[in-house]
N, C-alpha and C positions, 0 to 999 in steps of 0.2 A: 504494500500500500504505500502511495505517495502522500506527502503532505504539502499543502500550500497556504498561503494567506490571502484572505479576501477582505477588501476595504469597501464596505457598502457606500460610505461617504456621508454618514449622518453627523451634522454638526449643529446640535440643538441650540437654539438662541439663549436658553437659560445659561449656557456656559460662557456667553459673552466672549467667544473666541473668534477672531476673524477668519475668513476662508483662507487668507494668505498663511496665517499661523497654522491652521488645520493642515494645509498641504505640505508645509515644511515637516510637520509630524509624519504625514503619509510617506514622503520621500525618505525620511529616516527609517520608518518601519520596513520599507523595501530594502534598504541597505542592511538592516539587521537580518531580514529574511535570507538574503544571500549569504551573509556571513554565518548564519546558523544552519545553512544547508537545505533550506526548504526548496522544493522543486519548482514552485510556481507562485506567482503574485497576480492578483486579479482586482479589477475596479468595476464597481457598479456604475451604470448610466442611469441618472434621473435628471428632472428638470423642474425649476420653479420653486422648490421648497427645501426646507432644511434636512429632510431625511435622505435626500440624494443630491449632494453639492458637486457631483462630477458630471457636467453636461457633456464632457468630451474625453471619454477614455483614451482615445489615440493620442491626444495632446500630452497626457500624463505619461503614457507609454513611451512617447519620444523623449520626454524628460528623463524617465527611468533608464532609457537606453544609454544615457550618458553617465548615470550614476551607478550602474550595475554592469556586470560582465557575463554572468552565466545564467541567472534565473530566468525561467520562461515568464512572459508577460502577457496579460490578455484582459479583455473586457468580460464581465460577468453580469450582464450580457450587453452586447450591442442591440439596442431596441430598433429594429429595422423599420417598422411603420413610421417612424418620426423623421426619416431622412430619404432622399433620393438614393436608390441602391448603388448608382454609379459613384456618388460622393462617398458612401460607406466603402465601397471596393477601393477607391483611390486612397482614402485616408488610412485604411488599415494596411494596404500595400505599402504606403509611405512609412508607416510606423514599423513595419516588418524590416524595411530597409534601415531605418534609424536605429533599430535595436539589433542589427546584424543577424537577422533571421531567427529571432527568439519569440516571435509572436504566437500565442495561442488565441484562437478566435472562437467566440461563442455567441449565439444569437438567441433572441427572445422577442416576444410581442408586446411586453410591458404588463403592468397590472394596475396602474394608478388611474382611477376615473377622472381625477383632476387634470392629469397630463393628457388623457384622450380628449377631454372637452376643450382644453386650451388649444391643442393641435387641431381641433375641428373634426374629430372623427369618433365613431362608437368603437367599442371593444370588438364588435363583430367585423367591422371594416378593418381594424387594425390586424386581426388575424388573417384576413384575406390579403391585405397588403404584405403582411409578413412573409407568407410563402412565396408570393410572386417576387418580392425584393430578393429573397434568397436565391431563387432560380437565376435572376439577372446577375447577382454577385458571382455565383458559380460560373456562368458563362463568361463574365468579364475577366475572371482570374485564370481560367483554364483554356480559353480559345483566343486565338489571335484576332479574329474578327467574328462578330456575332450579331444577330438580330433578335429582337423580342417583340412579340405582339400580345399584349395582355390587357387586362381590364384597367389597370392603373398605369402602366408604363409601355410606351411604344418606342422601340429604338431600331433604326435602320443602320446597318453596316457600322455598328459600334465597335470600339476597340479602346483599350487602355494602354497608355505609354508606361505608366507607373504600375509595375507588377510586383507581387511579393517575391522576396528572395527565395522562399521555400516553394518547391515545385512538387506537384502541380499547384499546391495551395497550402496555407498553413493548417495545422490540425484544427478541427472545427467540432464544436459541441453544440447540441440543441438543448435549451432549456425546456424541460418537459415535465408536466404533472398530470394533465388531462389524458384520458385514454386515447383520444384521437391523435394527439401529438405524440405520445409515447409509441403508438403503432406506426405512424408515419416516419418518425425519425428512425425506427428500427428497420423499416422497409428500405429507406434511403441509405442505411448503413452508417449514419453518423452516430457517435456516442452522445450520451446525455448528461445533463447536470440538473440538480435540483436543490431546493431549500426545504428540508423536511418539516421544520417547525411551522412553516406557513402553509404548507399543502397537505400534510399528513397528520393523523391523530395519534398514530402509534408507529413503532418501528416496523411492525408487521405490515402496515399500509406501504411503507417504503419498499419493502420486500415485494409486495404484490405489483407495484409499479415497475420495479426492475425486472420481475418475471415477465410481465406483459411486454415490455420493450424487448427483452431478449428473445421471447418467442417470435416476435415479428421480425427481429434481426436475422436470426438463424433460418427462419422459414423463407426469407427472401434470398437465401444462398450465401450470405456473408459468413466467413469461416473464422476469421480472427477474433479472439475474445475481445469484446467491446470494453472501452474505458467508461466507467461510471463515476461521476463526481457528485458529491454532496457537500453542501456548505452548512457548517455548524457553528454557532456561537461557542466560543471557547474561553473560560476564565479558569485557570489552574492555580491551585495553592497547594501547600504541602499537606493540608488536610481539608476535607470536604466542607466541614462546617464553616470554615473561614472563606472558602471559595463561594458558598452560597451567601454568607452574611455580607461580604464585601461586593460580590459581583451583581447581586439581584438588583440593587438601585440603578446601575448602569443599563442593564437589560430593559428594565421597565421604562426608563427615560427614553431609550431608543424606540420602544415600541409605541410611544405616544402617537405616532403617526397613524395608527390603526383608527384612531378617533375620527380622522377626517379624510384619509387618503386610501383606505383599504378598498378592495374591490367588493361590490355588493354581493352579499351572501357568503363571503369568506368568513372563517372562524375568527373569533376574538382570542388572542393568544394569552394564556395564563401561564405565568412562570412555573409554578409548582407542577402543573400538569406537563408542560413540555420537558421539564427536568426529569420527572418521574418516567416518561416514556422515552428517555434517551434521545430526544430530539434537539437538545443542547448538551453541552459538556461543562458543567460547573462542579469541579471535583478535584480530587487528588490525582497525581499521575497514575497510580495503581487503578483507580477506578476508571480513569480516562482510557487506559489500555483495554479494560474489559469492554467499554462501550465501542471503542474502534474495532475490537475483534468482532462484535456483533455486526457492525456494518461490513467488515471484510467477508463475513460468512454469507451475507445476502447479495454479494456481488459488487460491492462498492470498492473501486481500485484507487481513489484519490479523494482525500478529504481536504477541503479548503476552509480554513478557520477564520472566523470573524472575531478579531481580538481587540478592536479599538472602538467598540460600539458605545454609544451613550456617554461619551466623555471619559471613558476608561483612562485613568492616568497613565502616562507613558511608562512609569516604573512597573506598573501592573502588566502592561502589554509586554514589556520586555521579559518579566518574570514568566508569564505564560508561554512565550516563544521559546525561551531557554529550557523550560521543563519539557515541552514537546521535542525540542532538538536533542537534548541531552539524555532524557529518560524514556522517551517513547519511540522516536524515529529508529534508534539502534534495535529495537524489538520488532521492527516491521522492515526488515531488509528488502 
């Protein structure tokens, strides 16, 4: 199992921390991630509000390309409906060049009704734009010349001068939680990623989603074992009681966005519930290992840890990352 770091980008106004200060911290965390041997570093994309202060992951990836040398860098995820797909294709190809071929790419359709409304589309339209935009990006990256005639995009004799370094394209994941998306991603042969605390009620739900995806994946004739990423909030301490006592307020502050920006019908997250169901990791290293072993058994190959949520102090972030690096990663070679 691989381990990475996932920066969602929440900068709660109660912290009175400027976005510039926040991103200096993010750049530092990325340097720590490389120093400590994490495999990957991911950035969420969101717009207009404090829960997602990263409107342009490729811009941060370009900056990180100069601050790091080895760690893989990517969006989690690029929200395709909010951009013209050729712009997405060019910007991430450019980012791949600027980080010397270390780009991981991941796509999603978004979840915030506020973002959909502001961009002038429904969630249903966003899903339709999403798959069509992905088709355009695949053509742009893998073909010298291409055309596309769809509902939202019409391109005659298109081509990109700016191509990714990685051929035929960077490794690409699909954010998937609904059955339709899981099956489609499996059929296309793309690996998946998900955030269990937001989309599942138990770890058994996560297993069922993974199984549904893998059934579609192998049924479509894909033979290589797929990579499955999950994103988990992680706050580690030498004992679990302190992890819960100190970490809970940061988690609850970060999840305040649910009051105004959650998708209609989505669950209201309760800390005690998601902790009990192992959908987050607030624990000692020993207990964290047991939780990660459960995810490994249900097919997860890569855990990306959210470590700086809700204003978690940088000292606490560093401690969690060091405990994962020093005490857990050696047990998952």
